[in-house]
N, C-alpha and C positions, 0 to 999 in steps of 0.2 A: 873475783871468782863468781859471785852471784850473777853478774851479768852474763857470764858464759852459760851457766846451766839454765838461766831463766829463759832465754830465747829457744834453747833446745827443747825445753818442756813444751813451749807453745807449738813448736813445729812437730814434735815427735809423738805427742799424745794422740794415739790413733787406734782404729779398730780393724776388724778383719778385712774390710773392703774400703777402708778410708782412702787408700791411695787411688783406688779406682774411681771413687765418687767425688773426691775433693775438687773444688774449683780452684783454678789457678789464682794464686794470690802473691803479691810482692812480699819479699822477706829475704832474709840472709840465706846464702847458699849453705847447705848441709854437707859436711865432708862425707867421703865414702864410709861404709860401715866399719871397716877395720881401723881407719884413721880416727873415726869418732870414738870407737871403743878405747883407743889409746889415750885420747884426750880426756874422756870421762874417768878412766882409771887413774890418770894423773891427778885430776881434780879430787877424787875420793881419798887420795892420800892425805890431803889437808882437811877434807870435810867428810869423814867416813860416816857421819850420822845424818847426812843430808838425803832425804828420801827421793828427791827429784833426780839426783844424780844416779841413784840406784835404778830408778825407772828408766833413765836415759841409757844406762848401761844395758838394761834388759832389751830395749828397743834395738840398740846396735847389735846385740847378740842375735836377736830374732831375725834381723835383716840378713844375717850371715847363715841362717838356718840352724843356729845352735840353740834350739828351743829349750832343752833341759837346763842349760846355763841361764838362759833368759828367765825361766821360771824362778830359779833361785834368786836372781836379782830382783824381780818383781816382789817376791815374797819378803825380801829384806826391806823393800820400799814400804810395804804396808805394815810391816812390824814396827818400823820407825814412825809411820803416820797411818793410823788405823782408819782415817777418814780420807785417804788419798784415792779418789774415785778413778782417776786415770790409770793408776797402777793396777787397780783391780780389773779394769777393762782390759788392759794390756795382758795381764795374767791370764784372763779368759782366752784371749787370742792365742797365746803360746800353748795353753793346755789343749785347746781345740786342734791345734796343728799336729799334736801327737796323739790325738784320739781320746783324750781324757775328758770326755764330754760332760760327765756328771760333775766333776770338780770345776770345769769351766762354767757350768750353769750356776754353781754357787758363787763364783767370783763375779760373774756379770750381774747377778742379782744384787750383790753387795754394792756394786758400782751404781746400780739404778736406785737403790735405797738412798744413796748419798746425793745423786743428781738424777732425779726421775725423768726429767724432760730432755736429757742429753740425747740427741738423735743418733749419734754414733754408737752409743751404748745399746740403743734399740736395734741397731743394725747388727751389732755383735751378738745380741741375744737371739735374733733371727737365725744367724749362722750356727749358733750352738744348738738351737732347736732342730735345725736341719740335720746336724750331725747326729742327733738323738733319734732321728726319724719322726719327729713330731712336726710333720709338715703343715698341718693346719695352723698351729701356733706360729710357725715360722712365716707363713703367708701374712698373718695379722701383723707381725712385727715389721716385715718388709713394707707393708702399706703404712704402718705408723711412721717409719722412717721417711717415706716419701711425703707424707702430710706435713711432717715437721721440718724437714731439710730441703724440700723442693724436689723437682723431678730429676732423676738420674737414670741414664740409659743402662748403666751396669746393674743397678738395683732392679730395674724393670726386667732385665735379663734373668736375674736370680728368681724374681717373683714368677716369671713365666714358667720357668723350669719346675718350680714347686707346684704351680697350678696344674701343670701337665701331670705330675705325679699323683695329684689329687683327683684327676679326671675332670678338672674344671677347664675344659678345652676352650670354651668361648671366652672366658676370662683370660686364659693364656694367650690367645690370639690378640686380645686387646693390649696386653702387656708387651707382646712382641712388636705390635704396631707402634706403641709409644717409644720403645727403644729405637726403632728404625726412624721415627719422626725426629728423635733427639740427635741421633747420629746416623744420618742417611748414607754416609760413606763407610759405614762399618759392614763389611761383607758377611761376617759371621752372623750378625743380627738379620740381615736380609735372607741369608740361607735358612736360618731357623724359622723365620716367619713364613717363608715359602713352604717349608715342610709342614708347618702347622696348617696353612691354608690348603695344602694338598689333602691332608687328613680330613678336612672339613668338606672336601669335594668342591672347593672354589678354585678350579683349575686355571682359569684365565688370570686371576689375581696371583696365584702361585707362580705361574710362568713369569709374570712381570718381576716378581721378587727374585726368582732364580736367575733371570737374565741380568738383573742388577748385580747379583753375586758373581756372575761371570765377568762382568765389567770390572768388578773390584777384586778379581782374582782370588776368590774365596772358595772355589769349587774343588771338591775331591771326587774320586771315582763314583762313590755312592750318590753324590749329588748330580753328577752328569747323568747317571742312570735314571734318577728320578725325573730330571728334566726331559730326557728322551722318552720316558713313559708318558709324560704329559703331552709332549709333541705328538706322539703316536695317537693318543686319544683325541687330539684335534686334527688328525689327518695331515699333520705337517711332517710327512715321511722323510723328506730331505733333511730337515732340521734335526729329526730324531736320529738319523744315521750319523750326522756330524757330531751330535752329542755323544753317541755311543762310541764313536772313534776316539773322542777325547777320554771317555771312561776307560777304554781299552788301553790307551797309551799310559794312563796313570796306574792302572791295575791289570797288567797283561795276564795275570794268573786267575782272573775271575771268569769262571765258566758261565755265570749268569750273564755277564756283559757280552761274552762271545755269542751266547745263544740269542739274546735280544738283537745283537747286531746282525746275526744271520737272518733272523726273521724279518727285520726291517729292510735289509738289502734285497731279500726275495720279493718284498712288496715293490721295490724299485726295478724289478726284473734283472737285477745283477746276480744272476744265479750262480755263476762261478765263484764270485766273492762270498755269496751267501753260504755256499757249500764249504768253502774254506774256513769261514768263521765257525760254522756248526761242527765241523770236524775238529777244530781247536777246542770247542766246548766239550765234546765227548772225550777228547784226549785228556783234558784237564780234569774232567769229572766222569769217569766211565759209568757211574751209576746214575747219571742224570737222564732220567727217562724222557722228560719233555724235550730235551735237546736231541735225543735219538729220534723221537717222533718228528720233530721239525726237520731234522736232516733227511728223514724219509720223504717228507713233502717236497723238499728241494730236488732230491734225487729223482723222484717220480716226475717232477716238472722237466727234468733233463732227459727223460725217457729211460732212465736206468732202473728198470722195474725190479730186477732181481736184487740189486743193491738196496733199493728202497724197501722192499719186503723184509730183507734182513735187518734193516734199521728199525722197522716197526716191531718185528719179533723180538729184537734186542730190548726195545722199550718195554714191551709187554712182559718180558722176563724179569725186568726190574720192578715194574709197577703195573699190576693188573687191574687197577681200579681207576684208571684215567680214561674217561669215555672218549676223548678226542682221538686217542690212539686207535681204538676200534673203528671209529668213523673213518680215519685216515686209511687204515688198512682196507676197509670196505670199499672206499673210493678207488684204491689201487686195483682191487679185484674187479670192480666194475669196468675200469679202463682197460683191463686185461682180458675182458670177456669171460671172467670167472664169476658169473652172476650168482650162481648157487652158493658160492663161498662168501660172496659179499653180504648176503642177507643176514646170516647170524652175527656178523660183525656189527652191522647197524643195530640189530636187536639188542646185542649186549651193551652197546653204547647207551641205548634207551633204558635198559634196566638200571644202569648206574646213574643216568640222569634223564628222567622222563620228560623234562622240558627242553631237551636238546633238539631244537627244531631243525637244524641242518641235518642231523642224523636221521630224523623222521622223514624229511623230504627225500634224502638219499635212499632210505628204505622204500619209499613210495616209487622212486624211479626203478629200483631193482625189481620190485614186485610187478611193476608195469611191464618191464622187459621179459618177465617170466609169464606174461599173459594173465596175471592175477589182478584184473582191473578193479574189481570191487574193493579188494584189500588195499590196493594202492591208493584208491580214492579216499578210503577211510583214514589212511595215514596222512594224506594231505589235509584233510579236514582237521585232524588233530594238530598238525603243524601250524595251521592258521590260528588255532586257539592259543598258541604259545605267546606269552607276553613279550618275549625277546625278539620276535620276528621284526627286522627293520621294515619301516613303512615302505621303503623304496622297493622291497621285494614282494610285498603282499600281492600286488597286481600280477606279478609273474607266477606266484604260487597259485593264485586263483585261476589263471589261464591254464596252468598245468592240470588243475583239478577238473576244469571243464573239459579238457581233451580226454582225460581218463573216463569221465562220466559218459562222454559220447562214445568212447571206444567199448565201454561195457554194455551198451544197449544192443 
């Protein structure tokens, strides 16, 4: 009988993440949890005071999700052998699984007093600390595990998440990179690394990781939306539209996806499809002010001025502090020869956002059409001072200013 429980102990002594980080090793096959439970209970009939059998019973019960029973088995194991470190470690695992973190901390500390350098125990201690919200200490223990047991993608994943919670984003990116390097075909790691790179403004690198996640079929609707945003930022509009269609297929109830799809399709001059997507957005979320405003832009481009104005007014009725809505409505009034009405719209946009150079340039155009050349020129000068003006448009704004100055003489 000792041969039976002996190899079981060697195989089953484990921590919270042991299954995820253990390297493959030759050994006897372990029966399914229920069959293992039956074998261990049979062995206990003849050896009821054998602590290793009680430990193995606990492991089989925990693998079945029966944590309360597993805790009782582990406690019996340590009653029979107060220096049984594996049983204390496994007890901590089961206690953590049901949220009894303070008790788990006591158990894992006992295990570490008995075997201080056991890396799996340090891994379990990290997870207990994580459950207690002691993230700084958890990060220390995850690193201690990596130093003692060698690199593990699963542990780097845990460490990266803890580092993000601590605001240590540079360290988190390093951990995500290590996880990806160790398991390059893990789409979840690629996805998380891409998100971390996006947050750091490293868009090209983020796109590479997200495209790898696409290949590995790890993308959800939110991830496709993120990739589309990155593509749009790189002026890859066709790719952005394709990504947004994927997002819409995965989450057809997302108003944000439909809004972004509509905006992107409008850039491709697919105005009918853009209007259809934006109409879906406002149907899904009637209080989505930006989607109403974007719908107004598309309707204006289709020459549907009355409908566009209604969309803008609907947006302003929902949210009166979005400067782009006032700017868009002002443009509609300009195009409809309602110049006097356009001016206060641009002015309100600038009250809300003084650095909104497009609104300031539009105000200059409106003032110029009203014959107020000096005031228009002043607005263009202010527009040129805005840091956000694209360099490609500076020459055009300067030319507009020169024309106004000549007209005012």
